[in-house]
All heavy atoms as an XYZ file, in Angstrom:
804
protein
N     158.005    -58.192     92.376
C     158.516    -56.777     92.078
C     157.336    -55.834     92.080
O     156.173    -56.192     91.490
C     159.238    -56.731     90.808
C     159.898    -55.500     90.505
S     161.130    -55.730     89.172
C     161.935    -54.195     89.208
N     157.398    -54.662     92.542
C     156.272    -53.676     92.598
C     156.043    -53.102     91.198
O     156.969    -52.770     90.399
C     156.708    -52.513     93.480
C     155.661    -51.627     93.875
C     156.111    -50.707     95.046
C     154.900    -49.831     95.379
N     155.241    -48.846     96.487
N     154.763    -52.964     90.892
C     154.391    -52.400     89.602
C     154.562    -50.867     89.658
O     154.165    -50.176     90.561
C     152.834    -52.716     89.367
C     152.336    -52.335     87.942
C     152.838    -53.319     86.954
O     153.689    -54.306     87.197
N     152.377    -53.272     85.799
N     155.254    -50.433     88.471
C     155.442    -48.998     88.484
C     154.197    -48.141     87.933
O     153.490    -48.753     87.151
C     156.627    -48.670     87.462
C     157.876    -49.131     87.930
C     158.944    -48.506     87.228
N     159.769    -47.827     88.017
C     160.853    -47.048     87.684
N     161.192    -46.985     86.528
N     161.438    -46.356     88.675
N     154.176    -46.950     88.522
C     152.894    -46.220     88.027
C     153.272    -45.526     86.708
O     154.367    -44.983     86.502
C     152.780    -45.075     89.174
C     151.630    -44.230     88.760
C     151.419    -43.224     89.898
C     150.284    -42.245     89.593
N     150.219    -41.058     90.564
N     152.305    -45.599     85.875
C     152.517    -44.967     84.503
C     151.972    -43.491     84.563
O     150.813    -43.320     84.865
C     151.840    -45.764     83.429
C     152.426    -47.189     83.322
C     151.893    -45.024     82.064
C     151.678    -48.026     82.458
N     152.737    -42.485     84.259
C     152.303    -41.107     84.350
C     151.380    -40.828     83.170
O     151.622    -41.200     82.019
C     153.566    -40.174     84.118
C     154.676    -41.151     83.737
C     154.272    -42.517     84.016
N     150.196    -40.298     83.466
C     149.116    -40.013     82.462
C     149.043    -38.480     82.312
O     149.160    -37.765     83.236
C     147.778    -40.553     82.953
C     147.879    -42.058     83.172
S     147.934    -42.976     81.671
C     146.339    -43.050     81.209
N     148.743    -37.970     81.042
C     148.477    -36.690     80.806
C     147.235    -36.562     79.793
O     146.982    -37.477     79.172
C     149.746    -36.000     80.060
C     151.000    -35.946     80.891
C     150.775    -35.096     82.089
N     152.034    -34.942     82.957
C     152.399    -35.680     83.990
N     151.557    -36.550     84.403
N     153.476    -35.584     84.612
N     146.553    -35.373     79.907
C     145.491    -35.154     79.048
C     145.721    -34.546     77.732
O     146.509    -33.608     77.626
C     144.562    -34.119     79.749
C     143.193    -34.065     79.167
C     142.188    -33.288     80.064
C     140.867    -33.464     79.645
N     139.930    -32.779     80.491
N     145.323    -35.248     76.597
C     145.530    -34.711     75.295
C     144.460    -33.522     75.125
O     143.319    -33.726     75.348
C     145.122    -35.704     74.302
C     145.309    -35.369     72.898
O     145.370    -34.154     72.570
O     145.425    -36.219     71.957
N     145.015    -32.217     74.889
C     144.074    -31.165     74.747
C     143.194    -31.180     73.617
O     142.214    -30.339     73.654
C     144.963    -29.804     74.758
C     145.825    -29.709     73.564
C     145.757    -29.739     76.047
C     146.339    -28.343     73.374
N     143.386    -31.858     72.542
C     142.517    -32.007     71.485
C     141.383    -32.939     71.746
O     140.223    -32.582     71.438
C     143.303    -32.442     70.125
C     142.401    -32.458     68.951
C     144.475    -31.398     69.850
N     141.635    -34.190     72.143
C     140.631    -35.140     72.230
C     140.055    -35.155     73.771
O     139.005    -35.591     73.862
C     141.194    -36.589     71.982
O     142.168    -36.868     72.848
C     141.626    -36.632     70.586
N     140.880    -34.750     74.618
C     140.358    -34.663     76.023
C     140.542    -35.995     76.775
O     140.223    -36.159     77.840
N     141.205    -36.999     76.077
C     141.557    -38.258     76.714
C     142.800    -38.247     77.542
O     143.821    -37.558     77.220
C     141.669    -39.218     75.586
C     140.384    -39.473     74.762
C     140.657    -40.482     73.674
O     141.737    -40.899     73.498
O     139.713    -40.731     72.857
N     142.813    -39.048     78.565
C     144.029    -39.285     79.451
C     144.839    -40.406     78.678
O     144.384    -41.446     78.418
C     143.728    -39.789     80.752
C     142.904    -38.619     81.596
S     143.864    -37.084     81.864
C     145.005    -37.799     83.126
N     146.104    -40.080     78.391
C     146.981    -40.911     77.634
C     148.244    -41.081     78.343
O     148.771    -40.099     79.005
C     147.214    -40.337     76.205
C     148.164    -41.279     75.370
C     145.866    -40.149     75.528
N     148.980    -42.247     78.299
C     150.266    -42.286     78.917
C     151.173    -41.187     78.263
O     151.302    -40.904     77.057
C     150.848    -43.631     78.534
C     149.578    -44.454     78.371
C     148.619    -43.537     77.815
N     152.024    -40.580     79.219
C     152.907    -39.525     78.808
C     153.854    -39.783     77.648
O     154.227    -39.005     76.848
C     153.690    -39.059     80.007
C     154.491    -37.749     79.882
C     155.076    -37.435     81.218
C     155.925    -36.191     81.044
N     156.618    -35.806     82.387
N     154.254    -41.048     77.528
C     155.245    -41.525     76.472
C     154.572    -41.402     75.043
O     155.238    -41.283     74.085
C     155.739    -42.837     76.718
C     156.850    -42.861     77.845
C     157.486    -44.217     77.920
C     158.567    -44.196     78.876
N     159.360    -45.368     78.888
N     153.257    -41.424     75.036
C     152.550    -41.343     73.799
C     152.130    -39.962     73.350
O     151.311    -39.914     72.474
C     151.394    -42.247     73.849
C     151.723    -43.767     74.075
C     150.430    -44.649     74.174
O     149.312    -44.199     73.892
O     150.699    -45.770     74.747
N     152.655    -39.042     74.022
C     152.400    -37.586     73.817
C     153.536    -36.783     73.423
O     154.650    -37.176     73.782
C     151.619    -36.958     75.116
C     150.273    -37.679     75.540
C     149.938    -37.214     76.886
C     149.134    -37.445     74.582
N     153.351    -35.586     72.931
C     154.444    -34.643     72.645
C     153.924    -33.373     73.434
O     152.777    -33.029     73.498
C     154.685    -34.388     71.155
C     153.571    -33.741     70.569
C     155.968    -33.543     71.099
N     154.930    -32.724     74.063
C     154.640    -31.425     74.869
C     154.823    -30.227     73.949
O     155.888    -30.163     73.302
C     155.505    -31.479     76.079
C     155.147    -30.277     76.973
C     156.071    -30.547     78.318
N     155.695    -29.465     79.245
C     156.503    -28.533     79.697
N     157.792    -28.583     79.242
N     156.211    -27.599     80.661
N     153.993    -29.310     74.123
C     154.135    -28.018     73.427
C     154.162    -27.026     74.658
O     153.395    -27.068     75.503
C     152.881    -27.717     72.327
C     153.199    -26.314     71.888
C     152.884    -28.728     71.429
N     155.079    -26.089     74.581
C     155.283    -25.145     75.799
C     155.253    -23.687     75.352
O     155.800    -23.436     74.176
C     156.607    -25.581     76.451
C     157.799    -25.308     75.643
C     156.723    -24.797     77.754
N     154.668    -22.851     76.149
C     154.701    -21.504     75.935
C     155.829    -20.994     76.945
O     155.669    -21.099     78.194
C     153.409    -20.733     76.151
C     153.598    -19.266     75.938
C     152.345    -18.433     76.215
N     152.214    -18.477     77.813
C     151.045    -18.354     78.436
N     149.944    -18.180     77.701
N     150.985    -18.427     79.717
N     156.863    -20.523     76.420
C     158.104    -20.118     77.221
C     157.754    -18.877     78.029
O     156.758    -18.163     77.671
C     159.317    -19.912     76.447
O     159.179    -18.868     75.450
C     159.691    -21.260     75.750
N     158.695    -18.486     78.867
C     158.483    -17.238     79.719
C     158.600    -16.071     78.740
O     158.044    -14.976     79.180
C     159.456    -17.161     80.918
O     160.812    -17.310     80.289
C     159.248    -18.265     81.816
N     159.246    -16.223     77.657
C     159.334    -15.059     76.633
C     158.063    -14.909     75.853
O     157.927    -13.977     75.118
C     160.493    -15.311     75.794
C     161.954    -15.099     76.513
C     162.322    -16.446     77.058
O     161.983    -17.514     76.442
O     162.981    -16.405     78.121
N     157.186    -15.879     75.885
C     155.846    -15.873     75.210
C     155.944    -16.547     73.882
O     154.999    -16.545     73.186
N     157.070    -17.242     73.524
C     157.054    -17.994     72.312
C     156.585    -19.439     72.551
O     156.549    -19.940     73.633
C     158.528    -18.167     71.750
O     159.336    -18.897     72.688
C     159.163    -16.855     71.417
N     155.897    -20.006     71.500
C     155.405    -21.350     71.663
C     156.112    -22.287     70.710
O     156.508    -22.013     69.512
C     153.911    -21.335     71.222
C     153.310    -22.778     71.232
C     152.969    -20.488     72.038
N     156.705    -23.443     71.303
C     157.502    -24.279     70.704
C     157.391    -25.649     71.142
O     156.763    -25.901     72.201
C     158.963    -23.938     70.769
C     159.384    -23.697     72.242
C     160.681    -22.864     72.372
O     160.810    -21.850     71.671
O     161.483    -23.371     73.270
N     157.793    -26.687     70.346
C     157.792    -28.007     70.647
C     158.773    -28.332     71.739
O     159.778    -27.791     71.769
C     157.987    -28.948     69.397
C     156.977    -28.810     68.343
C     157.498    -29.689     67.076
C     155.632    -29.443     68.866
N     158.489    -29.281     72.662
C     159.445    -29.592     73.687
C     159.539    -31.083     73.755
O     158.996    -31.843     74.570
C     158.933    -29.144     75.037
C     159.784    -29.470     76.312
O     161.004    -29.730     75.984
O     159.272    -29.527     77.343
N     160.386    -31.589     72.869
C     160.627    -33.109     72.857
C     161.240    -33.641     74.125
O     161.088    -34.833     74.402
C     161.476    -33.301     71.553
C     162.096    -32.053     71.247
C     161.217    -30.925     71.791
N     162.083    -32.832     74.913
C     162.663    -33.314     76.158
C     161.807    -33.346     77.246
O     162.005    -33.908     78.331
C     163.862    -32.366     76.429
O     163.397    -31.021     76.737
C     164.764    -32.380     75.280
N     160.616    -32.687     77.158
C     159.559    -32.629     78.333
C     160.208    -31.846     79.448
O     159.709    -32.003     80.634
C     159.109    -33.880     78.694
C     158.086    -34.463     77.762
O     157.396    -33.763     76.874
N     158.045    -35.798     77.671
N     161.233    -30.941     79.262
C     161.831    -30.334     80.355
C     161.966    -28.700     80.277
O     162.495    -28.116     81.159
C     163.225    -30.900     80.643
C     163.228    -32.315     80.985
C     164.543    -32.852     80.986
N     164.502    -34.242     81.380
C     165.350    -34.909     82.224
N     166.119    -34.225     83.066
N     165.176    -36.148     82.497
N     161.406    -28.251     79.243
C     161.564    -26.927     79.067
C     160.662    -26.021     79.951
O     159.577    -26.523     80.525
C     161.162    -26.421     77.592
N     161.195    -24.871     80.426
C     160.390    -24.056     81.302
C     159.219    -23.447     80.611
O     159.357    -22.992     79.536
C     161.369    -22.935     81.934
C     162.274    -23.531     82.976
O     162.084    -24.624     83.582
N     163.336    -22.828     83.131
N     158.134    -23.291     81.302
C     157.039    -22.613     80.760
C     155.750    -23.434     80.922
O     155.758    -24.583     81.582
N     154.583    -22.940     80.391
C     153.388    -23.633     80.594
C     153.285    -24.746     79.350
O     153.412    -24.382     78.237
C     152.116    -22.714     80.386
C     150.837    -23.362     80.575
C     149.823    -22.184     80.679
N     148.536    -22.680     80.977
C     147.652    -23.141     79.927
N     147.968    -23.020     78.724
N     146.520    -23.690     80.309
N     152.926    -25.851     79.813
C     153.018    -26.944     78.781
C     151.578    -27.488     78.456
O     150.544    -27.403     79.338
N     151.323    -28.051     77.308
C     150.142    -28.776     76.953
C     150.596    -29.982     76.066
O     151.637    -29.947     75.400
C     149.276    -27.823     76.217
N     149.736    -30.980     76.049
C     150.134    -32.201     75.436
C     149.236    -32.616     74.319
O     148.018    -32.201     74.341
C     150.199    -33.383     76.541
C     151.207    -33.296     77.493
C     151.020    -32.510     78.628
C     152.483    -33.920     77.265
C     152.002    -32.487     79.701
C     153.488    -33.844     78.275
C     153.266    -33.125     79.413
O     154.178    -32.908     80.482
N     149.760    -33.244     73.244
C     149.043    -33.709     72.176
C     149.504    -35.012     71.682
O     150.742    -35.389     71.850
C     149.121    -32.700     70.849
C     148.174    -33.145     69.854
C     150.590    -32.550     70.508
C     148.046    -32.182     68.727
N     148.586    -35.996     71.306
C     148.939    -37.366     70.972
C     149.814    -37.412     69.758
O     149.848    -36.490     68.947
C     147.763    -38.142     70.724
O     146.951    -38.290     71.896
N     150.622    -38.450     69.635
C     151.473    -38.685     68.495
C     150.658    -39.300     67.490
O     150.796    -40.510     66.997
C     152.642    -39.506     68.874
C     153.717    -38.836     69.768
C     154.801    -39.865     70.078
C     154.427    -37.747     68.972
N     149.681    -38.564     66.901
C     148.725    -39.058     65.800
C     148.635    -37.833     64.865
O     148.212    -36.797     65.259
C     147.511    -39.440     66.511
C     146.516    -40.026     65.382
O     146.916    -40.041     64.211
O     145.424    -40.518     65.722
N     148.921    -38.146     63.550
C     148.820    -37.006     62.507
C     147.431    -36.493     62.372
O     147.302    -35.329     62.266
C     149.354    -37.587     61.204
C     149.221    -36.497     60.128
C     150.735    -37.998     61.310
N     146.416    -37.353     62.501
C     145.084    -36.801     62.365
C     144.683    -35.912     63.499
O     143.962    -34.850     63.303
C     143.925    -38.122     62.361
C     144.242    -38.919     61.161
C     144.107    -38.174     59.799
O     143.247    -37.325     59.623
O     145.011    -38.359     58.983
N     145.010    -36.136     64.750
C     144.835    -35.341     65.845
C     145.598    -34.052     65.720
O     145.084    -32.967     65.907
C     145.226    -36.134     67.184
C     144.147    -37.205     67.368
C     145.163    -35.045     68.322
C     144.435    -38.073     68.655
N     146.758    -34.036     65.204
C     147.567    -32.845     64.924
C     146.872    -32.000     63.930
O     146.824    -30.751     63.969
C     149.042    -33.248     64.469
N     146.277    -32.639     62.870
C     145.511    -31.887     61.793
C     144.286    -31.338     62.347
O     144.007    -30.146     62.021
C     145.225    -32.748     60.692
C     146.421    -33.164     59.809
C     146.242    -34.083     58.660
C     147.289    -34.469     57.906
N     147.069    -35.286     56.799
N     143.670    -31.970     63.353
C     142.456    -31.348     63.920
C     142.898    -30.129     64.799
O     142.139    -29.174     64.865
C     141.927    -32.416     64.978
C     140.904    -33.259     64.357
C     140.177    -34.127     65.467
C     139.510    -35.315     64.882
N     138.975    -36.098     65.852
N     144.092    -30.240     65.451
C     144.542    -29.111     66.148
C     144.716    -27.800     65.321
O     144.451    -26.749     65.697
C     145.892    -29.477     66.928
N     145.260    -28.155     64.100
C     145.424    -27.024     63.188
C     144.100    -26.425     62.769
O     143.937    -25.165     62.683
C     146.230    -27.494     62.047
C     146.601    -26.384     61.017
C     147.409    -26.968     59.831
C     147.656    -25.768     58.763
N     148.395    -26.248     57.606
N     143.193    -27.373     62.420
C     141.953    -26.794     61.826
C     141.171    -25.976     62.942
O     140.612    -24.977     62.726
C     141.024    -27.989     61.409
N     141.190    -26.519     64.284
C     140.530    -25.880     65.407
C     141.356    -24.628     65.984
O     140.853    -23.931     66.935
C     140.270    -26.811     66.400
C     139.131    -27.729     65.996
C     138.776    -28.662     67.175
C     137.818    -29.789     66.908
N     137.503    -30.604     67.942
N     142.743    -24.527     65.593
C     143.598    -23.561     66.191
C     143.644    -23.752     67.692
O     143.549    -22.886     68.506
C     143.211    -22.141     65.755
C     143.097    -21.830     64.373
C     144.511    -21.673     63.761
C     144.442    -21.048     62.378
N     145.737    -21.089     61.846
N     143.753    -24.991     68.026
C     143.671    -25.483     69.546
C     144.793    -24.702     70.398
O     144.505    -24.162     71.413
C     143.870    -26.937     69.772
O     142.940    -27.575     68.785
C     143.925    -27.287     71.059
N     145.976    -24.614     69.943
C     147.055    -23.954     70.632
C     147.005    -22.441     70.801
O     147.339    -21.873     71.742
C     148.427    -24.371     70.135
C     148.805    -25.822     70.363
C     148.629    -26.751     69.440
C     149.137    -26.246     71.811
C     148.796    -28.167     69.661
C     149.351    -27.616     71.881
C     149.199    -28.551     70.913
N     146.249    -21.859     69.869
C     145.985    -20.347     69.881
C     145.193    -20.214     71.151
O     145.255    -19.207     71.897
C     145.310    -19.939     68.619
C     146.113    -19.877     67.400
O     147.108    -20.646     67.371
O     145.825    -19.151     66.408
N     144.073    -21.010     71.296
C     143.131    -20.888     72.378
C     143.780    -21.190     73.738
O     143.661    -20.404     74.668
C     141.919    -21.712     72.062
C     140.884    -21.695     73.181
C     139.636    -22.534     72.641
N     140.006    -23.677     72.019
C     140.286    -24.940     72.622
N     140.344    -24.939     73.917
N     140.444    -25.932     71.959
N     144.547    -22.356     73.655
C     145.059    -22.731     74.933
C     146.140    -21.856     75.545
O     146.151    -21.437     76.775
C     145.833    -24.202     74.793
C     146.645    -24.545     75.977
C     144.734    -25.255     74.604
N     146.999    -21.281     74.644
C     148.076    -20.459     75.061
C     147.744    -18.898     75.015
O     148.521    -18.095     75.239
C     149.461    -20.737     74.376
C     149.978    -22.034     74.583
C     150.377    -22.884     73.606
C     150.127    -22.476     75.942
C     150.860    -24.149     73.991
C     150.669    -23.631     76.270
C     151.098    -24.495     75.166
N     146.488    -18.713     74.545
C     145.969    -17.237     74.445
C     146.899    -16.364     73.553
O     147.404    -15.235     73.991
C     145.684    -16.692     75.713
C     144.717    -17.380     76.563
C     144.554    -17.016     78.024
O     145.393    -16.275     78.423
O     143.668    -17.340     78.721
N     147.333    -16.906     72.401
C     148.254    -16.170     71.501
C     147.892    -16.483     70.106
O     147.104    -17.512     69.822
C     149.694    -16.429     71.881
O     150.458    -15.609     71.044
C     149.989    -17.777     71.654
N     148.274    -15.616     69.161
C     148.077    -15.991     67.795
C     149.331    -16.752     67.228
O     150.485    -16.185     67.239
C     147.905    -14.667     67.009
C     147.759    -14.803     65.476
C     146.524    -15.444     65.054
C     146.217    -15.509     63.552
N     146.283    -16.826     63.041
N     149.096    -17.993     66.705
C     150.343    -18.739     66.118
C     150.257    -18.802     64.591
O     149.097    -18.773     63.985
C     150.298    -20.212     66.731
C     150.471    -20.226     68.194
C     150.266    -21.670     68.683
C     151.894    -19.748     68.580
N     151.274    -18.819     63.996
C     151.288    -18.931     62.463
C     151.042    -20.346     62.085
O     151.238    -21.345     62.934
C     152.725    -18.463     61.989
C     153.076    -17.193     62.306
C     154.508    -16.856     61.842
O     155.043    -17.553     61.166
O     154.947    -15.754     62.194
N     150.626    -20.515     60.811
C     150.345    -21.829     60.232
C     151.604    -22.645     60.209
O     151.595    -23.859     60.286
C     149.658    -21.721     58.922
C     148.167    -21.476     58.986
O     147.664    -21.603     60.058
O     147.738    -20.891     58.065
N     152.696    -22.051     60.195
C     153.986    -22.722     60.146
C     154.226    -23.562     61.353
O     154.806    -24.670     61.357
C     155.164    -21.809     59.878
C     156.353    -22.407     59.511
C     157.503    -21.408     59.215
N     158.517    -21.632     60.035
C     159.161    -20.778     60.764
N     158.849    -19.491     60.726
N     160.193    -21.141     61.692
N     153.790    -23.086     62.529
C     153.936    -23.840     63.813
C     153.156    -25.097     63.665
O     153.695    -26.147     64.010
C     153.469    -23.007     64.966
C     153.275    -23.827     66.257
C     154.366    -24.189     66.848
C     152.053    -24.309     66.535
C     154.225    -25.002     68.043
C     151.790    -25.054     67.713
C     152.966    -25.388     68.471
N     151.897    -25.084     63.093
C     151.127    -26.159     63.024
C     151.732    -27.178     61.990
O     151.651    -28.385     62.209
C     149.641    -25.907     62.713
C     148.940    -25.170     63.834
C     148.715    -23.839     63.912
C     148.434    -25.991     64.872
C     148.041    -23.233     64.924
C     147.774    -25.450     65.996
C     147.623    -24.081     65.947
O     146.904    -23.530     67.038
N     152.214    -26.643     60.891
C     152.882    -27.581     59.935
C     154.101    -28.186     60.516
O     154.356    -29.400     60.208
C     153.293    -26.656     58.731
C     152.095    -26.149     57.888
O     151.060    -26.694     58.142
O     152.281    -25.037     57.310
N     154.798    -27.510     61.290
C     156.085    -28.236     62.022
C     155.533    -29.202     63.052
O     156.204    -30.337     63.083
C     156.811    -27.056     62.710
C     157.571    -26.091     61.706
O     157.731    -26.393     60.578
O     158.078    -25.049     62.315
N     154.400    -28.942     63.741
C     153.946    -29.872     64.575
C     153.473    -31.201     63.828
O     153.786    -32.178     64.385
C     152.746    -29.301     65.340
C     151.947    -30.188     66.379
C     152.888    -30.617     67.462
C     150.722    -29.577     66.750
N     152.715    -31.092     62.797
C     152.318    -32.076     62.013
C     153.473    -32.911     61.467
O     153.532    -34.109     61.589
C     151.367    -31.740     60.849
C     149.966    -31.219     61.412
C     151.116    -32.849     59.987
C     149.230    -30.440     60.433
N     154.571    -32.302     61.018
C     155.687    -32.954     60.441
C     156.317    -33.740     61.695
O     156.892    -34.966     61.448
C     156.681    -32.005     59.808
N     156.493    -33.149     62.758
C     157.169    -33.714     63.986
C     156.307    -34.938     64.432
O     156.895    -36.042     64.640
C     157.275    -32.803     65.148
C     158.004    -33.349     66.213
C     159.309    -33.577     66.372
C     157.206    -33.804     67.448
C     160.016    -34.157     67.553
C     157.807    -34.394     68.529
C     159.159    -34.500     68.634
O     159.697    -35.158     69.647
N     155.088    -34.860     64.445
C     154.245    -36.015     64.992
C     154.336    -37.104     63.916
O     154.387    -38.334     64.228
C     152.743    -35.514     65.123
C     151.833    -36.705     65.257
C     152.677    -34.568     66.356
N     154.280    -36.775     62.643
C     154.404    -37.733     61.471
C     155.705    -38.525     61.667
O     155.754    -39.789     61.610
C     154.258    -37.120     60.146
C     154.163    -38.186     59.100
O     153.636    -39.205     59.264
O     154.736    -37.844     57.998
N     156.917    -37.853     61.931
C     158.180    -38.434     62.042
C     158.215    -39.440     63.341
O     158.582    -40.464     63.254
C     159.169    -37.346     62.119
C     160.513    -37.742     62.369
N     161.302    -38.435     61.502
C     161.315    -37.860     63.563
C     162.446    -38.835     61.989
N     162.474    -38.531     63.309
N     157.669    -38.863     64.373
C     157.698    -39.669     65.580
C     156.688    -40.941     65.493
O     157.087    -42.021     65.981
C     157.272    -38.814     66.839
C     158.255    -37.734     67.249
C     159.684    -38.487     67.594
O     159.731    -39.423     68.196
N     160.683    -37.629     67.076
N     155.668    -40.756     64.770
C     154.740    -41.866     64.582
C     155.425    -43.003     63.812
O     155.343    -44.192     63.976
C     153.455    -41.398     63.965
C     152.335    -42.368     63.907
C     151.099    -41.848     63.386
O     151.051    -40.694     62.674
N     149.970    -42.563     63.609
N     156.094    -42.523     62.639
C     156.756    -43.433     61.752
C     158.006    -44.076     62.506
O     158.209    -45.317     62.442
C     157.296    -42.708     60.530
N     158.627    -43.409     63.364
C     159.706    -43.832     64.081
C     159.305    -44.987     65.119
O     159.898    -46.001     65.325
C     160.455    -42.776     64.837
C     161.551    -43.229     65.668
C     162.196    -41.949     66.473
N     163.239    -42.381     67.242
C     164.505    -41.950     67.265
N     164.807    -41.105     66.322
N     165.340    -42.436     68.142
N     158.122    -44.703     65.757
C     157.579    -45.657     66.746
C     157.154    -46.999     65.939
O     157.298    -48.005     66.505
C     156.367    -45.004     67.341
C     155.771    -45.870     68.466
C     154.656    -45.049     69.157
C     154.288    -45.853     70.401
N     153.071    -45.212     71.111
N     156.618    -46.918     64.740
C     156.276    -48.031     64.071
C     157.500    -48.770     63.588
O     157.422    -50.052     63.622
C     155.398    -47.664     62.893
C     154.144    -47.131     63.118
C     153.284    -46.481     61.828
O     153.888    -46.690     60.847
O     152.252    -45.944     62.104
N     158.564    -48.152     63.262
C     159.736    -48.969     62.815
C     160.516    -49.556     64.060
O     160.904    -50.630     63.912
C     160.680    -47.984     62.169
C     160.400    -47.535     60.763
C     161.308    -46.442     60.143
C     160.454    -48.823     59.818
N     160.682    -48.727     65.103
C     161.516    -49.162     66.145
C     160.842    -49.652     67.417
O     161.383    -49.984     68.371
C     162.433    -48.140     66.611
C     163.330    -47.625     65.479
C     163.280    -46.334     64.937
C     164.234    -48.472     64.890
C     164.049    -45.937     63.911
C     165.043    -48.118     63.831
C     165.000    -46.936     63.273
N     159.531    -49.713     67.403
C     158.653    -49.966     68.652
C     158.813    -48.856     69.605
O     158.876    -47.731     69.369
N     158.759    -49.263     70.973
C     158.806    -48.360     71.952
C     160.098    -47.615     72.293
O     160.192    -46.744     73.111
C     158.250    -49.033     73.319
C     156.782    -49.299     73.242
O     156.019    -48.649     72.488
O     156.388    -50.230     74.009
N     161.112    -48.198     71.754
C     162.512    -47.602     72.104
C     162.554    -46.254     71.475
O     162.154    -45.970     70.327
C     163.584    -48.455     71.372
N     163.142    -45.277     72.252
C     163.060    -43.989     71.662
C     164.546    -43.496     71.305
O     165.569    -43.853     71.760
C     162.591    -42.935     72.748
C     162.306    -41.565     72.054
C     161.402    -40.874     72.964
C     160.934    -39.644     72.342
N     160.123    -38.663     73.093
């Protein structure tokens, strides 16, 4: 059987190439709002971040998404991002790779 290609994306905080399933997409929509995209299908410009709480906290400290999307984001967005990443990380530990 032929080996399937694993899609890779770049984590904008660490700069590492990581399998897409281990990342969460953040998107700036056409209306200019920035939001999490758990489906990976929303329209707009996307950027990826690893499912690691420490990396999400680094993104908050450096205001990474402010720079990437050229907009001013509230701390609430980063807090929501950290909570989402923490939840997904715990879910992955409990259930394995099944999503």
